mmCIF file as gemmi writes it, N, C-alpha and C atoms, coordinates in Angstrom:
data_model
loop_
_atom_site.group_PDB
_atom_site.id
_atom_site.type_symbol
_atom_site.label_atom_id
_atom_site.label_alt_id
_atom_site.label_comp_id
_atom_site.label_asym_id
_atom_site.label_entity_id
_atom_site.label_seq_id
_atom_site.pdbx_PDB_ins_code
_atom_site.Cartn_x
_atom_site.Cartn_y
_atom_site.Cartn_z
_atom_site.occupancy
_atom_site.B_iso_or_equiv
_atom_site.pdbx_formal_charge
_atom_site.auth_seq_id
_atom_site.auth_asym_id
_atom_site.pdbx_PDB_model_num
ATOM 1 N N . MET Axp A 1 ? 22.335 10.528 14.158 1 0 ? 1 A 1
ATOM 2 C CA . MET Axp A 1 ? 20.929 10.283 13.876 1 0 ? 1 A 1
ATOM 3 C C . MET Axp A 1 ? 20.709 8.771 13.817 1 0 ? 1 A 1
ATOM 4 N N . SER Axp A 2 ? 19.654 8.29 14.468 1 0 ? 2 A 1
ATOM 5 C CA . SER Axp A 2 ? 19.392 6.856 14.481 1 0 ? 2 A 1
ATOM 6 C C . SER Axp A 2 ? 18.599 6.442 13.241 1 0 ? 2 A 1
ATOM 7 N N . LYS Axp A 3 ? 18.802 5.198 12.862 1 0 ? 3 A 1
ATOM 8 C CA . LYS Axp A 3 ? 18.106 4.636 11.708 1 0 ? 3 A 1
ATOM 9 C C . LYS Axp A 3 ? 16.725 4.151 12.155 1 0 ? 3 A 1
ATOM 10 N N . LEU Axp A 4 ? 15.699 4.443 11.363 1 0 ? 4 A 1
ATOM 11 C CA . LEU Axp A 4 ? 14.358 3.977 11.683 1 0 ? 4 A 1
ATOM 12 C C . LEU Axp A 4 ? 14.229 2.492 11.38 1 0 ? 4 A 1
ATOM 13 N N . ASP Axp A 5 ? 13.518 1.802 12.254 1 0 ? 5 A 1
ATOM 14 C CA . ASP Axp A 5 ? 13.28 0.376 12.077 1 0 ? 5 A 1
ATOM 15 C C . ASP Axp A 5 ? 11.81 0.183 11.738 1 0 ? 5 A 1
ATOM 16 N N . TYR Axp A 6 ? 11.539 -0.301 10.555 1 0 ? 6 A 1
ATOM 17 C CA . TYR Axp A 6 ? 10.164 -0.553 10.125 1 0 ? 6 A 1
ATOM 18 C C . TYR Axp A 6 ? 9.847 -2.014 10.43 1 0 ? 6 A 1
ATOM 19 N N . ARG Axp A 7 ? 9.776 -2.356 11.706 1 0 ? 7 A 1
ATOM 20 C CA . ARG Axp A 7 ? 9.642 -3.751 12.122 1 0 ? 7 A 1
ATOM 21 C C . ARG Axp A 7 ? 8.347 -4.394 11.649 1 0 ? 7 A 1
ATOM 22 N N . ASN Axp A 8 ? 7.359 -3.601 11.302 1 0 ? 8 A 1
ATOM 23 C CA . ASN Axp A 8 ? 6.077 -4.152 10.862 1 0 ? 8 A 1
ATOM 24 C C . ASN Axp A 8 ? 5.932 -4.141 9.34 1 0 ? 8 A 1
ATOM 25 N N . ILE Axp A 9 ? 7.003 -3.834 8.631 1 0 ? 9 A 1
ATOM 26 C CA . ILE Axp A 9 ? 6.959 -3.75 7.162 1 0 ? 9 A 1
ATOM 27 C C . ILE Axp A 9 ? 7.982 -4.724 6.589 1 0 ? 9 A 1
ATOM 28 N N . GLU Axp A 10 ? 7.575 -5.443 5.546 1 0 ? 10 A 1
ATOM 29 C CA . GLU Axp A 10 ? 8.49 -6.363 4.876 1 0 ? 10 A 1
ATOM 30 C C . GLU Axp A 10 ? 8.298 -6.279 3.366 1 0 ? 10 A 1
ATOM 31 N N . GLN Axp A 11 ? 9.346 -6.669 2.652 1 0 ? 11 A 1
ATOM 32 C CA . GLN Axp A 11 ? 9.29 -6.768 1.192 1 0 ? 11 A 1
ATOM 33 C C . GLN Axp A 11 ? 9.803 -8.14 0.806 1 0 ? 11 A 1
ATOM 34 N N . ASP Axp A 12 ? 9.012 -8.824 0.016 1 0 ? 12 A 1
ATOM 35 C CA . ASP Axp A 12 ? 9.378 -10.155 -0.465 1 0 ? 12 A 1
ATOM 36 C C . ASP Axp A 12 ? 9.095 -10.156 -1.959 1 0 ? 12 A 1
ATOM 37 N N . PRO Axp A 13 ? 10.116 -10.369 -2.777 1 0 ? 13 A 1
ATOM 38 C CA . PRO Axp A 13 ? 9.918 -10.316 -4.224 1 0 ? 13 A 1
ATOM 39 C C . PRO Axp A 13 ? 8.883 -11.299 -4.751 1 0 ? 13 A 1
ATOM 40 N N . THR Axp A 14 ? 8.536 -12.32 -3.958 1 0 ? 14 A 1
ATOM 41 C CA . THR Axp A 14 ? 7.569 -13.319 -4.417 1 0 ? 14 A 1
ATOM 42 C C . THR Axp A 14 ? 6.142 -13.006 -3.976 1 0 ? 14 A 1
ATOM 43 N N . ARG Axp A 15 ? 5.942 -11.931 -3.212 1 0 ? 15 A 1
ATOM 44 C CA . ARG Axp A 15 ? 4.597 -11.583 -2.73 1 0 ? 15 A 1
ATOM 45 C C . ARG Axp A 15 ? 4.251 -10.153 -3.123 1 0 ? 15 A 1
ATOM 46 N N . CYS Axp A 16 ? 3.058 -9.976 -3.59 1 0 ? 16 A 1
ATOM 47 C CA . CYS Axp A 16 ? 2.527 -8.64 -3.922 1 0 ? 16 A 1
ATOM 48 C C . CYS Axp A 16 ? 3.457 -7.864 -4.849 1 0 ? 16 A 1
ATOM 49 N N . GLY Axp A 17 ? 4.049 -8.565 -5.793 1 0 ? 17 A 1
ATOM 50 C CA . GLY Axp A 17 ? 4.916 -7.904 -6.766 1 0 ? 17 A 1
ATOM 51 C C . GLY Axp A 17 ? 6.14 -7.262 -6.147 1 0 ? 17 A 1
ATOM 52 N N . GLY Axp A 18 ? 6.52 -7.708 -4.956 1 0 ? 18 A 1
ATOM 53 C CA . GLY Axp A 18 ? 7.693 -7.142 -4.294 1 0 ? 18 A 1
ATOM 54 C C . GLY Axp A 18 ? 7.424 -5.829 -3.582 1 0 ? 18 A 1
ATOM 55 N N . GLN Axp A 19 ? 6.174 -5.397 -3.584 1 0 ? 19 A 1
ATOM 56 C CA . GLN Axp A 19 ? 5.84 -4.138 -2.904 1 0 ? 19 A 1
ATOM 57 C C . GLN Axp A 19 ? 5.873 -4.345 -1.396 1 0 ? 19 A 1
ATOM 58 N N . PRO Axp A 20 ? 6.212 -3.297 -0.649 1 0 ? 20 A 1
ATOM 59 C CA . PRO Axp A 20 ? 6.244 -3.426 0.811 1 0 ? 20 A 1
ATOM 60 C C . PRO Axp A 20 ? 4.839 -3.651 1.377 1 0 ? 20 A 1
ATOM 61 N N . VAL Axp A 21 ? 4.754 -4.569 2.33 1 0 ? 21 A 1
ATOM 62 C CA . VAL Axp A 21 ? 3.482 -4.926 2.959 1 0 ? 21 A 1
ATOM 63 C C . VAL Axp A 21 ? 3.658 -4.949 4.473 1 0 ? 21 A 1
ATOM 64 N N . VAL Axp A 22 ? 2.541 -4.933 5.181 1 0 ? 22 A 1
ATOM 65 C CA . VAL Axp A 22 ? 2.569 -5.126 6.625 1 0 ? 22 A 1
ATOM 66 C C . VAL Axp A 22 ? 2.901 -6.596 6.876 1 0 ? 22 A 1
ATOM 67 N N . VAL Axp A 23 ? 3.827 -6.841 7.783 1 0 ? 23 A 1
ATOM 68 C CA . VAL Axp A 23 ? 4.288 -8.198 8.099 1 0 ? 23 A 1
ATOM 69 C C . VAL Axp A 23 ? 3.101 -9.113 8.388 1 0 ? 23 A 1
ATOM 70 N N . GLY Axp A 24 ? 3.128 -10.285 7.763 1 0 ? 24 A 1
ATOM 71 C CA . GLY Axp A 24 ? 2.103 -11.29 8.002 1 0 ? 24 A 1
ATOM 72 C C . GLY Axp A 24 ? 0.796 -11.046 7.277 1 0 ? 24 A 1
ATOM 73 N N . THR Axp A 25 ? 0.762 -10.039 6.398 1 0 ? 25 A 1
ATOM 74 C CA . THR Axp A 25 ? -0.451 -9.736 5.632 1 0 ? 25 A 1
ATOM 75 C C . THR Axp A 25 ? -0.073 -9.53 4.173 1 0 ? 25 A 1
ATOM 76 N N . ARG Axp A 26 ? -1.072 -9.292 3.369 1 0 ? 26 A 1
ATOM 77 C CA . ARG Axp A 26 ? -0.851 -8.879 1.983 1 0 ? 26 A 1
ATOM 78 C C . ARG Axp A 26 ? -1.319 -7.427 1.805 1 0 ? 26 A 1
ATOM 79 N N . ILE Axp A 27 ? -1.42 -6.706 2.915 1 0 ? 27 A 1
ATOM 80 C CA . ILE Axp A 27 ? -1.869 -5.311 2.877 1 0 ? 27 A 1
ATOM 81 C C . ILE Axp A 27 ? -0.663 -4.435 2.577 1 0 ? 27 A 1
ATOM 82 N N . ARG Axp A 28 ? -0.707 -3.812 1.403 1 0 ? 28 A 1
ATOM 83 C CA . ARG Axp A 28 ? 0.426 -3.031 0.921 1 0 ? 28 A 1
ATOM 84 C C . ARG Axp A 28 ? 0.491 -1.659 1.566 1 0 ? 28 A 1
ATOM 85 N N . VAL Axp A 29 ? 1.711 -1.186 1.753 1 0 ? 29 A 1
ATOM 86 C CA . VAL Axp A 29 ? 1.954 0.137 2.318 1 0 ? 29 A 1
ATOM 87 C C . VAL Axp A 29 ? 1.257 1.201 1.47 1 0 ? 29 A 1
ATOM 88 N N . GLY Axp A 30 ? 1.289 1.049 0.161 1 0 ? 30 A 1
ATOM 89 C CA . GLY Axp A 30 ? 0.643 2.015 -0.733 1 0 ? 30 A 1
ATOM 90 C C . GLY Axp A 30 ? -0.849 2.128 -0.508 1 0 ? 30 A 1
ATOM 91 N N . VAL Axp A 31 ? -1.496 1.012 -0.193 1 0 ? 31 A 1
ATOM 92 C CA . VAL Axp A 31 ? -2.934 1.016 0.087 1 0 ? 31 A 1
ATOM 93 C C . VAL Axp A 31 ? -3.215 1.808 1.362 1 0 ? 31 A 1
ATOM 94 N N . ILE Axp A 32 ? -2.389 1.582 2.382 1 0 ? 32 A 1
ATOM 95 C CA . ILE Axp A 32 ? -2.567 2.312 3.642 1 0 ? 32 A 1
ATOM 96 C C . ILE Axp A 32 ? -2.342 3.806 3.419 1 0 ? 32 A 1
ATOM 97 N N . LEU Axp A 33 ? -1.321 4.16 2.665 1 0 ? 33 A 1
ATOM 98 C CA . LEU Axp A 33 ? -1.069 5.573 2.369 1 0 ? 33 A 1
ATOM 99 C C . LEU Axp A 33 ? -2.241 6.177 1.605 1 0 ? 33 A 1
ATOM 100 N N . SER Axp A 34 ? -2.788 5.455 0.648 1 0 ? 34 A 1
ATOM 101 C CA . SER Axp A 34 ? -3.938 5.956 -0.116 1 0 ? 34 A 1
ATOM 102 C C . SER Axp A 34 ? -5.131 6.213 0.796 1 0 ? 34 A 1
ATOM 103 N N . CYS Axp A 35 ? -5.401 5.29 1.705 1 0 ? 35 A 1
ATOM 104 C CA . CYS Axp A 35 ? -6.504 5.475 2.66 1 0 ? 35 A 1
ATOM 105 C C . CYS Axp A 35 ? -6.279 6.728 3.495 1 0 ? 35 A 1
ATOM 106 N N . TYR Axp A 36 ? -5.062 6.888 3.979 1 0 ? 36 A 1
ATOM 107 C CA . TYR Axp A 36 ? -4.725 8.044 4.816 1 0 ? 36 A 1
ATOM 108 C C . TYR Axp A 36 ? -4.886 9.342 4.033 1 0 ? 36 A 1
ATOM 109 N N . ARG Axp A 37 ? -4.422 9.347 2.798 1 0 ? 37 A 1
ATOM 110 C CA . ARG Axp A 37 ? -4.535 10.551 1.962 1 0 ? 37 A 1
ATOM 111 C C . ARG Axp A 37 ? -5.982 10.873 1.602 1 0 ? 37 A 1
ATOM 112 N N . GLN Axp A 38 ? -6.863 9.884 1.661 1 0 ? 38 A 1
ATOM 113 C CA . GLN Axp A 38 ? -8.284 10.111 1.391 1 0 ? 38 A 1
ATOM 114 C C . GLN Axp A 38 ? -9.018 10.593 2.633 1 0 ? 38 A 1
ATOM 115 N N . GLY Axp A 39 ? -8.277 10.781 3.724 1 0 ? 39 A 1
ATOM 116 C CA . GLY Axp A 39 ? -8.867 11.346 4.927 1 0 ? 39 A 1
ATOM 117 C C . GLY Axp A 39 ? -9.182 10.352 6.029 1 0 ? 39 A 1
ATOM 118 N N . MET Axp A 40 ? -8.85 9.095 5.837 1 0 ? 40 A 1
ATOM 119 C CA . MET Axp A 40 ? -9.098 8.107 6.885 1 0 ? 40 A 1
ATOM 120 C C . MET Axp A 40 ? -8.048 8.258 7.982 1 0 ? 40 A 1
ATOM 121 N N . GLY Axp A 41 ? -8.49 8.167 9.225 1 0 ? 41 A 1
ATOM 122 C CA . GLY Axp A 41 ? -7.57 8.181 10.346 1 0 ? 41 A 1
ATOM 123 C C . GLY Axp A 41 ? -7.048 6.784 10.615 1 0 ? 41 A 1
ATOM 124 N N . VAL Axp A 42 ? -6.101 6.696 11.531 1 0 ? 42 A 1
ATOM 125 C CA . VAL Axp A 42 ? -5.494 5.405 11.861 1 0 ? 42 A 1
ATOM 126 C C . VAL Axp A 42 ? -6.559 4.408 12.314 1 0 ? 42 A 1
ATOM 127 N N . GLU Axp A 43 ? -7.444 4.827 13.195 1 0 ? 43 A 1
ATOM 128 C CA . GLU Axp A 43 ? -8.472 3.903 13.699 1 0 ? 43 A 1
ATOM 129 C C . GLU Axp A 43 ? -9.417 3.454 12.579 1 0 ? 43 A 1
ATOM 130 N N . GLU Axp A 44 ? -9.734 4.348 11.652 1 0 ? 44 A 1
ATOM 131 C CA . GLU Axp A 44 ? -10.601 3.965 10.526 1 0 ? 44 A 1
ATOM 132 C C . GLU Axp A 44 ? -9.915 2.936 9.631 1 0 ? 44 A 1
ATOM 133 N N . ILE Axp A 45 ? -8.609 3.114 9.43 1 0 ? 45 A 1
ATOM 134 C CA . ILE Axp A 45 ? -7.864 2.158 8.608 1 0 ? 45 A 1
ATOM 135 C C . ILE Axp A 45 ? -7.841 0.797 9.299 1 0 ? 45 A 1
ATOM 136 N N . VAL Axp A 46 ? -7.657 0.788 10.618 1 0 ? 46 A 1
ATOM 137 C CA . VAL Axp A 46 ? -7.667 -0.46 11.382 1 0 ? 46 A 1
ATOM 138 C C . VAL Axp A 46 ? -9.038 -1.125 11.285 1 0 ? 46 A 1
ATOM 139 N N . GLN Axp A 47 ? -10.094 -0.342 11.306 1 0 ? 47 A 1
ATOM 140 C CA . GLN Axp A 47 ? -11.434 -0.903 11.159 1 0 ? 47 A 1
ATOM 141 C C . GLN Axp A 47 ? -11.641 -1.474 9.761 1 0 ? 47 A 1
ATOM 142 N N . GLN Axp A 48 ? -11.108 -0.791 8.758 1 0 ? 48 A 1
ATOM 143 C CA . GLN Axp A 48 ? -11.237 -1.251 7.367 1 0 ? 48 A 1
ATOM 144 C C . GLN Axp A 48 ? -10.456 -2.545 7.136 1 0 ? 48 A 1
ATOM 145 N N . TYR Axp A 49 ? -9.311 -2.664 7.807 1 0 ? 49 A 1
ATOM 146 C CA . TYR Axp A 49 ? -8.435 -3.83 7.668 1 0 ? 49 A 1
ATOM 147 C C . TYR Axp A 49 ? -8.214 -4.421 9.064 1 0 ? 49 A 1
ATOM 148 N N . PRO Axp A 50 ? -9.142 -5.271 9.522 1 0 ? 50 A 1
ATOM 149 C CA . PRO Axp A 50 ? -9.103 -5.771 10.902 1 0 ? 50 A 1
ATOM 150 C C . PRO Axp A 50 ? -7.823 -6.512 11.292 1 0 ? 50 A 1
ATOM 151 N N . GLY Axp A 51 ? -7.052 -6.983 10.352 1 0 ? 51 A 1
ATOM 152 C CA . GLY Axp A 51 ? -5.804 -7.662 10.668 1 0 ? 51 A 1
ATOM 153 C C . GLY Axp A 51 ? -4.7 -6.722 11.105 1 0 ? 51 A 1
ATOM 154 N N . LEU Axp A 52 ? -4.939 -5.413 10.98 1 0 ? 52 A 1
ATOM 155 C CA . LEU Axp A 52 ? -3.923 -4.423 11.334 1 0 ? 52 A 1
ATOM 156 C C . LEU Axp A 52 ? -4.091 -3.925 12.76 1 0 ? 52 A 1
ATOM 157 N N . LYS Axp A 53 ? -2.978 -3.51 13.333 1 0 ? 53 A 1
ATOM 158 C CA . LYS Axp A 53 ? -2.972 -2.81 14.616 1 0 ? 53 A 1
ATOM 159 C C . LYS Axp A 53 ? -2.554 -1.366 14.324 1 0 ? 53 A 1
ATOM 160 N N . PRO Axp A 54 ? -2.867 -0.435 15.218 1 0 ? 54 A 1
ATOM 161 C CA . PRO Axp A 54 ? -2.444 0.951 14.989 1 0 ? 54 A 1
ATOM 162 C C . PRO Axp A 54 ? -0.94 1.076 14.722 1 0 ? 54 A 1
ATOM 163 N N . ALA Axp A 55 ? -0.11 0.289 15.408 1 0 ? 55 A 1
ATOM 164 C CA . ALA Axp A 55 ? 1.34 0.346 15.178 1 0 ? 55 A 1
ATOM 165 C C . ALA Axp A 55 ? 1.693 -0.028 13.744 1 0 ? 55 A 1
ATOM 166 N N . ASP Axp A 56 ? 0.946 -0.976 13.166 1 0 ? 56 A 1
ATOM 167 C CA . ASP Axp A 56 ? 1.176 -1.366 11.767 1 0 ? 56 A 1
ATOM 168 C C . ASP Axp A 56 ? 0.93 -0.184 10.838 1 0 ? 56 A 1
ATOM 169 N N . VAL Axp A 57 ? -0.158 0.525 11.091 1 0 ? 57 A 1
ATOM 170 C CA . VAL Axp A 57 ? -0.515 1.672 10.245 1 0 ? 57 A 1
ATOM 171 C C . VAL Axp A 57 ? 0.536 2.766 10.386 1 0 ? 57 A 1
ATOM 172 N N . HIS Axp A 58 ? 0.952 3.043 11.61 1 0 ? 58 A 1
ATOM 173 C CA . HIS Axp A 58 ? 1.972 4.075 11.823 1 0 ? 58 A 1
ATOM 174 C C . HIS Axp A 58 ? 3.285 3.698 11.144 1 0 ? 58 A 1
ATOM 175 N N . ASP Axp A 59 ? 3.693 2.438 11.267 1 0 ? 59 A 1
ATOM 176 C CA . ASP Axp A 59 ? 4.924 2.007 10.595 1 0 ? 59 A 1
ATOM 177 C C . ASP Axp A 59 ? 4.78 2.102 9.077 1 0 ? 59 A 1
ATOM 178 N N . ALA Axp A 60 ? 3.619 1.727 8.553 1 0 ? 60 A 1
ATOM 179 C CA . ALA Axp A 60 ? 3.4 1.798 7.11 1 0 ? 60 A 1
ATOM 180 C C . ALA Axp A 60 ? 3.473 3.246 6.621 1 0 ? 60 A 1
ATOM 181 N N . LEU Axp A 61 ? 2.869 4.152 7.371 1 0 ? 61 A 1
ATOM 182 C CA . LEU Axp A 61 ? 2.911 5.567 6.979 1 0 ? 61 A 1
ATOM 183 C C . LEU Axp A 61 ? 4.329 6.123 7.075 1 0 ? 61 A 1
ATOM 184 N N . ALA Axp A 62 ? 5.057 5.76 8.132 1 0 ? 62 A 1
ATOM 185 C CA . ALA Axp A 62 ? 6.446 6.217 8.263 1 0 ? 62 A 1
ATOM 186 C C . ALA Axp A 62 ? 7.277 5.692 7.091 1 0 ? 62 A 1
ATOM 187 N N . TYR Axp A 63 ? 7.101 4.415 6.769 1 0 ? 63 A 1
ATOM 188 C CA . TYR Axp A 63 ? 7.826 3.832 5.642 1 0 ? 63 A 1
ATOM 189 C C . TYR Axp A 63 ? 7.461 4.564 4.351 1 0 ? 63 A 1
ATOM 190 N N . ALA Axp A 64 ? 6.166 4.772 4.143 1 0 ? 64 A 1
ATOM 191 C CA . ALA Axp A 64 ? 5.703 5.422 2.912 1 0 ? 64 A 1
ATOM 192 C C . ALA Axp A 64 ? 6.317 6.809 2.753 1 0 ? 64 A 1
ATOM 193 N N . TYR Axp A 65 ? 6.295 7.599 3.815 1 0 ? 65 A 1
ATOM 194 C CA . TYR Axp A 65 ? 6.818 8.959 3.703 1 0 ? 65 A 1
ATOM 195 C C . TYR Axp A 65 ? 8.334 8.986 3.599 1 0 ? 65 A 1
ATOM 196 N N . ASP Axp A 66 ? 9.012 7.955 4.064 1 0 ? 66 A 1
ATOM 197 C CA . ASP Axp A 66 ? 10.458 7.87 3.897 1 0 ? 66 A 1
ATOM 198 C C . ASP Axp A 66 ? 10.856 7.284 2.548 1 0 ? 66 A 1
ATOM 199 N N . HIS Axp A 67 ? 9.89 6.719 1.825 1 0 ? 67 A 1
ATOM 200 C CA . HIS Axp A 67 ? 10.143 6.095 0.517 1 0 ? 67 A 1
ATOM 201 C C . HIS Axp A 67 ? 9.08 6.545 -0.493 1 0 ? 67 A 1
ATOM 202 N N . LEU Axp A 68 ? 8.8 7.836 -0.524 1 0 ? 68 A 1
ATOM 203 C CA . LEU Axp A 68 ? 7.699 8.349 -1.356 1 0 ? 68 A 1
ATOM 204 C C . LEU Axp A 68 ? 7.842 8.006 -2.831 1 0 ? 68 A 1
ATOM 205 N N . ALA Axp A 69 ? 9.032 8.11 -3.374 1 0 ? 69 A 1
ATOM 206 C CA . ALA Axp A 69 ? 9.206 7.832 -4.807 1 0 ? 69 A 1
ATOM 207 C C . ALA Axp A 69 ? 8.866 6.372 -5.114 1 0 ? 69 A 1
ATOM 208 N N . GLU Axp A 70 ? 9.327 5.462 -4.274 1 0 ? 70 A 1
ATOM 209 C CA . GLU Axp A 70 ? 9.044 4.034 -4.465 1 0 ? 70 A 1
ATOM 210 C C . GLU Axp A 70 ? 7.543 3.759 -4.369 1 0 ? 70 A 1
ATOM 211 N N . ILE Axp A 71 ? 6.891 4.322 -3.37 1 0 ? 71 A 1
ATOM 212 C CA . ILE Axp A 71 ? 5.463 4.095 -3.166 1 0 ? 71 A 1
ATOM 213 C C . ILE Axp A 71 ? 4.664 4.738 -4.301 1 0 ? 71 A 1
ATOM 214 N N . ALA Axp A 72 ? 5.067 5.916 -4.743 1 0 ? 72 A 1
ATOM 215 C CA . ALA Axp A 72 ? 4.372 6.579 -5.858 1 0 ? 72 A 1
ATOM 216 C C . ALA Axp A 72 ? 4.466 5.728 -7.12 1 0 ? 72 A 1
ATOM 217 N N . THR Axp A 73 ? 5.62 5.126 -7.356 1 0 ? 73 A 1
ATOM 218 C CA . THR Axp A 73 ? 5.793 4.245 -8.516 1 0 ? 73 A 1
ATOM 219 C C . THR Axp A 73 ? 4.875 3.029 -8.402 1 0 ? 73 A 1
ATOM 220 N N . ASP Axp A 74 ? 4.798 2.444 -7.195 1 0 ? 74 A 1
ATOM 221 C CA . ASP Axp A 74 ? 3.924 1.287 -6.978 1 0 ? 74 A 1
ATOM 222 C C . ASP Axp A 74 ? 2.461 1.653 -7.211 1 0 ? 74 A 1
ATOM 223 N N . LEU Axp A 75 ? 2.04 2.807 -6.694 1 0 ? 75 A 1
ATOM 224 C CA . LEU Axp A 75 ? 0.647 3.232 -6.863 1 0 ? 75 A 1
ATOM 225 C C . LEU Axp A 75 ? 0.333 3.515 -8.333 1 0 ? 75 A 1
ATOM 226 N N . ALA Axp A 76 ? 1.284 4.12 -9.049 1 0 ? 76 A 1
ATOM 227 C CA . ALA Axp A 76 ? 1.083 4.391 -10.477 1 0 ? 76 A 1
ATOM 228 C C . ALA Axp A 76 ? 0.963 3.08 -11.256 1 0 ? 76 A 1
ATOM 229 N N . ALA Axp A 77 ? 1.764 2.091 -10.891 1 0 ? 77 A 1
ATOM 230 C CA . ALA Axp A 77 ? 1.689 0.784 -11.563 1 0 ? 77 A 1
ATOM 231 C C . ALA Axp A 77 ? 0.346 0.126 -11.285 1 0 ? 77 A 1
ATOM 232 N N . ASP Axp A 78 ? -0.156 0.26 -10.056 1 0 ? 78 A 1
ATOM 233 C CA . ASP Axp A 78 ? -1.478 -0.287 -9.722 1 0 ? 78 A 1
ATOM 234 C C . ASP Axp A 78 ? -2.561 0.373 -10.559 1 0 ? 78 A 1
ATOM 235 N N . GLU Axp A 79 ? -2.468 1.693 -10.692 1 0 ? 79 A 1
ATOM 236 C CA . GLU Axp A 79 ? -3.463 2.433 -11.47 1 0 ? 79 A 1
ATOM 237 C C . GLU Axp A 79 ? -3.42 2.025 -12.941 1 0 ? 79 A 1
ATOM 238 N N . GLU Axp A 80 ? -2.211 1.898 -13.469 1 0 ? 80 A 1
ATOM 239 C CA . GLU Axp A 80 ? -2.052 1.486 -14.864 1 0 ? 80 A 1
ATOM 240 C C . GLU Axp A 80 ? -2.62 0.086 -15.085 1 0 ? 80 A 1
ATOM 241 N N . ALA Axp A 81 ? -2.359 -0.816 -14.16 1 0 ? 81 A 1
ATOM 242 C CA . ALA Axp A 81 ? -2.881 -2.19 -14.272 1 0 ? 81 A 1
ATOM 243 C C . ALA Axp A 81 ? -4.404 -2.192 -14.223 1 0 ? 81 A 1
ATOM 244 N N . ALA Axp A 82 ? -4.981 -1.337 -13.38 1 0 ? 82 A 1
ATOM 245 C CA . ALA Axp A 82 ? -6.445 -1.261 -13.279 1 0 ? 82 A 1
ATOM 246 C C . ALA Axp A 82 ? -7.05 -0.752 -14.583 1 0 ? 82 A 1
ATOM 247 N N . VAL Axp A 83 ? -6.43 0.251 -15.175 1 0 ? 83 A 1
ATOM 248 C CA . VAL Axp A 83 ? -6.926 0.797 -16.446 1 0 ? 83 A 1
ATOM 249 C C . VAL Axp A 83 ? -6.822 -0.259 -17.539 1 0 ? 83 A 1
ATOM 250 N N . LYS Axp A 84 ? -5.699 -0.951 -17.604 1 0 ? 84 A 1
ATOM 251 C CA . LYS Axp A 84 ? -5.532 -2 -18.613 1 0 ? 84 A 1
ATOM 252 C C . LYS Axp A 84 ? -6.552 -3.112 -18.424 1 0 ? 84 A 1
ATOM 253 N N . ALA Axp A 85 ? -6.828 -3.47 -17.178 1 0 ? 85 A 1
ATOM 254 C CA . ALA Axp A 85 ? -7.805 -4.524 -16.903 1 0 ? 85 A 1
ATOM 255 C C . ALA Axp A 85 ? -9.202 -4.108 -17.353 1 0 ? 85 A 1
ATOM 256 N N . ARG Axp A 86 ? -9.548 -2.842 -17.158 1 0 ? 86 A 1
ATOM 257 C CA . ARG Axp A 86 ? -10.855 -2.341 -17.579 1 0 ? 86 A 1
ATOM 258 C C . ARG Axp A 86 ? -11.005 -2.365 -19.096 1 0 ? 86 A 1
ATOM 259 N N . HIS Axp A 87 ? -9.903 -2.135 -19.792 1 0 ? 87 A 1
ATOM 260 C CA . HIS Axp A 87 ? -9.957 -2.032 -21.247 1 0 ? 87 A 1
ATOM 261 C C . HIS Axp A 87 ? -9.448 -3.288 -21.946 1 0 ? 87 A 1
ATOM 262 N N . ALA Axp A 88 ? -9.248 -4.348 -21.216 1 0 ? 88 A 1
ATOM 263 C CA . ALA Axp A 88 ? -8.685 -5.578 -21.793 1 0 ? 88 A 1
ATOM 264 C C . ALA Axp A 88 ? -9.582 -6.169 -22.866 1 0 ? 88 A 1
ATOM 265 N N . GLY Axp A 89 ? -10.869 -5.979 -22.728 1 0 ? 89 A 1
ATOM 266 C CA . GLY Axp A 89 ? -11.814 -6.526 -23.702 1 0 ? 89 A 1
ATOM 267 C C . GLY Axp A 89 ? -11.941 -5.68 -24.946 1 0 ? 89 A 1
ATOM 268 N N . GLY Axp A 90 ? -11.27 -4.564 -25.002 1 0 ? 90 A 1
ATOM 269 C CA . GLY Axp A 90 ? -11.388 -3.662 -26.148 1 0 ? 90 A 1
ATOM 270 C C . GLY Axp A 90 ? -12.634 -2.828 -26.048 1 0 ? 90 A 1
ATOM 271 N N . PRO Axp A 91 ? -12.905 -2.042 -27.081 1 0 ? 91 A 1
ATOM 272 C CA . PRO Axp A 91 ? -14.103 -1.186 -27.053 1 0 ? 91 A 1
ATOM 273 C C . PRO Axp A 91 ? -15.38 -2.013 -27.026 1 0 ? 91 A 1
ATOM 274 N N . SER Axp A 92 ? -16.349 -1.508 -26.34 1 0 ? 92 A 1
ATOM 275 C CA . SER Axp A 92 ? -17.646 -2.203 -26.26 1 0 ? 92 A 1
ATOM 276 C C . SER Axp A 92 ? -18.356 -2.115 -27.595 1 0 ? 92 A 1
ATOM 277 N N . ALA Axp A 93 ? -19.035 -3.18 -27.911 1 0 ? 93 A 1
ATOM 278 C CA . ALA Axp A 93 ? -19.83 -3.188 -29.145 1 0 ? 93 A 1
ATOM 279 C C . ALA Axp A 93 ? -21.091 -2.386 -28.925 1 0 ? 93 A 1
ATOM 280 N N . PRO Axp A 94 ? -21.569 -1.642 -29.959 1 0 ? 94 A 1
ATOM 281 C CA . PRO Axp A 94 ? -22.784 -0.827 -29.773 1 0 ? 94 A 1
ATOM 282 C C . PRO Axp A 94 ? -24.02 -1.648 -29.627 1 0 ? 94 A 1
C-alpha cells in the first residue's frame, strides 16, 4: 500500500497553533472540513476562500479524514476558545 502525500498541507508549530493548514495560507484543515460537513461543495469552498484551488480542498479533506481524532481535537479547542472569548467579560450587568 502506498503512503499518501499531502503536498498541499503543512504543520508549523509557530503558525495557527500548530494546526495543519493549506500550504502558503493560514486556512486550517479543520475549517475546510467544517465547511464540507455543513454541505459546501469543493467549488463553494474555493469561492469562499479564493486563495485555494480545488486540489488544496481535496488534500485538506483527505488529510482530515486520515487524521480525524487530531482534527476533532483542534475543532473542539477552537469551540472552547470561542466560548471563553464570549464569556471573558463575565455576566452582563442588568
